[in-house]
N, C-alpha and C positions, 0 to 999 in steps of 0.2 A: 688586262692587268689581273694578276692573281691577288687574292685578298684572303687573309686567314685571321681569325680572332684567336690569340693566344689563350691558352688554358687558365694563365694566370691573370691577375688583374693588378693595375698599377695604382698606387696611391699618390694623388695629386698633392700639391703644396696646401690645398684648402683642406686635406684630410678626406676627400671624396675618392672612391675607387671607381676605375673606369676600366672597361676591357681594352686590351692592347691589339691593334690590328697591324698585320704584317702586310707590306705591299712590296712588290718587285716591280721596278721600271728601268728603263734604259737611258742613259745620257752620254753625251759625248766626253771624252777624256778631258778636254778643257773644263767642262762643268765640274767633273769630280776634282780637278785641280783647284777650282774656285772655292769648293766647299772646304778643301783642306786649307786653302789660304785663309778663309774666314774663320775656321777653327783656330789657326795659329793667332790671327789678329785678335779674337776673343781672349785667347789665353794670355797674351800679353797685357790684356786689360784685367787680368785676373779671373775671367770667366771661363772655367773648363766646360767645353760643349762638345758632345758627339756629333756625328754626321746627321742623325735624326733630329736633333734638336735645332741644329742650322737649318735644315730644311722646314722644320716647323716654324721658325721665327720668319723665314722667307714667306711661307704661305700667309702668315698674319700680316705682313706688310702688304702683301698683295691684295688681301681682303681689305685692307683700309684704303686702297686706291679708288680714285673715281673710276667710272666706267671708261671714260674717254683715255685716262692715263693707261689703265689695264689694256685697252685695246691697241694703244700705240706700242706698248712693251712687247706685247704678244705678237704683233706684226713684224717686230724684229727679230724674233726668235726662229731659228733655222729648224724646220721640220726635219725628224730622224726616220730613216726608213730601216727597220730592223729585220734582218733575215733570220728566220728560225732554222734550225736544222732540220733535215727531213727524218722521220722516224722510219726505221726498217720495217718491212712488212712481214 
């Protein structure tokens, strides 16, 4: 997984600044559609969220789960095999 720290810093709602880390990862089309559906759902509640914010909320929900619940949810997730293109020699 690639990771870069942005040259800029973001100010949090508490007034603190923190470095922004960019990550690239793969997901199924259905997962991308789920993120979009959640964005729309949030928007209907008056909360405009970008994709990153939806993912960050999901991470916090996962972090609050018990180990058993997290293990059960993770066991249901389909593993992805990502084929990377070959680089020309």
